[in-house]
C-alpha positions in Angstrom: -3.2 -6.2 35.8 -4.7 -5.5 39.3 -2.9 -2.0 40.5 -0.7 -4.3 43.2 0.4 -6.1 40.6 1.5 -3.4 39.3 3.4 -2.1 42.5 5.1 -5.8 43.0 6.3 -6.2 39.3 8.0 -2.7 39.9 9.2 -3.9 43.0 10.9 -6.5 41.5 12.4 -4.3 38.7 13.8 -2.5 41.5 15.1 -5.1 43.2 16.3 -6.9 39.9 18.7 -3.6 38.9 20.4 -3.5 42.5 21.4 -7.2 41.7 22.9 -6.4 38.2 24.4 -3.5 39.9 25.6 -5.5 42.7 27.0 -7.7 39.5 28.9 -6.0 37.7 30.4 -4.2 40.9 31.9 -8.2 41.9 33.2 -8.6 38.3 35.0 -4.9 38.3 36.3 -5.2 42.0 35.8 -8.7 43.2 33.5 -7.1 46.3 29.4 -6.9 46.9 27.2 -4.2 46.7 27.5 -4.3 50.4 31.1 -5.1 51.2 31.8 -1.4 48.7 29.0 0.8 51.3 30.7 -0.7 54.2 34.2 0.6 53.0 32.5 3.4 51.8 30.9 4.1 55.8 34.5 3.2 57.0 36.6 6.4 55.2 33.6 8.4 55.3 33.6 8.1 59.4 37.7 7.5 59.9 38.1 5.2 62.4 33.9 3.5 63.7 33.3 0.7 65.4 31.3 -2.3 63.5 28.3 -1.4 66.0 28.1 2.4 63.9 29.2 1.1 60.4 26.0 -1.0 60.7 23.6 1.6 62.4 24.8 4.1 59.5 24.0 1.7 56.8 21.2 0.0 58.1 22.4 -3.3 58.9 22.7 -5.7 61.6 25.9 -6.1 63.2 26.4 -9.7 62.9 26.3 -8.8 59.3 28.7 -6.3 59.2 30.8 -8.6 61.5 31.1 -11.2 58.5 31.5 -8.7 55.6 34.6 -6.9 57.9 36.0 -10.3 58.2 36.1 -10.6 54.7 36.9 -7.7 53.7 39.9 -8.4 56.2 40.7 -11.5 54.8 41.1 -9.8 51.3 43.3 -7.2 53.1 41.2 -4.2 52.6 40.1 -3.6 56.2 41.8 -3.7 58.9 40.9 -3.7 62.8 42.7 -1.9 65.8 42.5 -1.5 69.0 42.4 1.9 70.5 45.4 2.3 72.2 43.8 4.4 75.3 40.9 1.9 75.6 41.1 -1.8 74.7 37.7 -2.6 74.1 37.4 -0.9 71.2 38.5 -2.1 67.9 38.2 0.8 65.4 38.0 0.2 61.4 40.1 1.2 58.6 41.0 1.1 55.3 44.4 -0.5 54.3 46.0 1.1 51.7 44.9 -1.3 49.2 41.3 -0.7 50.5 41.4 2.8 50.2 42.8 2.4 45.8 40.3 -0.1 44.9 37.7 2.4 46.5 38.9 5.2 44.6 38.6 3.6 41.8 35.2 1.6 42.3 32.4 2.4 39.7 30.1 4.5 41.2 27.7 3.3 43.1 23.8 2.9 42.3 23.0 4.8 45.1 25.1 7.9 43.3 22.9 7.5 40.1 19.3 7.3 41.8 20.7 10.4 43.9 21.4 12.0 40.8 18.0 11.3 39.3 16.0 11.9 42.8 18.1 15.4 43.3 16.5 16.8 39.7 13.0 16.0 41.0 10.8 18.6 42.3 10.8 18.4 46.6 6.9 17.8 46.5 7.7 14.6 44.4 10.8 13.7 46.2 8.6 13.7 49.6 5.7 11.8 47.9 8.1 9.4 46.8 9.7 9.0 50.5 6.2 8.7 51.8 5.2 6.2 49.6 8.3 4.1 49.7 8.3 4.1 53.7 4.6 2.7 53.7 5.9 0.2 51.5 8.7 -0.9 53.6 6.2 -0.7 56.5 3.4 -2.9 54.9 6.2 -5.3 53.9 7.5 -5.9 57.3 5.0 -5.7 59.2 3.8 -8.9 61.3 0.2 -8.2 61.5 
């Protein structure tokens, strides 16, 4: 098997692990991985605007807005206009949203982070550099 084929196979394995974890999250909480990620970021930032959440989790503002719409329909997130600036709409978790977030299983990222942190710094940097290069190669127009 060619080296590039091995790499592509490994990337498919990563993608599959993410999909499997997302299905487990959905089964447990009725939420997708991105929905849970948005909720975690809202809780972490305490009253952010949707644009800030999108920037923090590297999703498009339109995607985050759609996710927030679905979370709001489930009464897990609420939008509030600021009294001092009506143009600003901040996001907050509802009590149900906080409870669900507290009960949600550990994210795939948390599992990854604990294993990644156990690596030597040189190996962490090597992995980061390699994955950044792969991302660039896969998104390049040329």
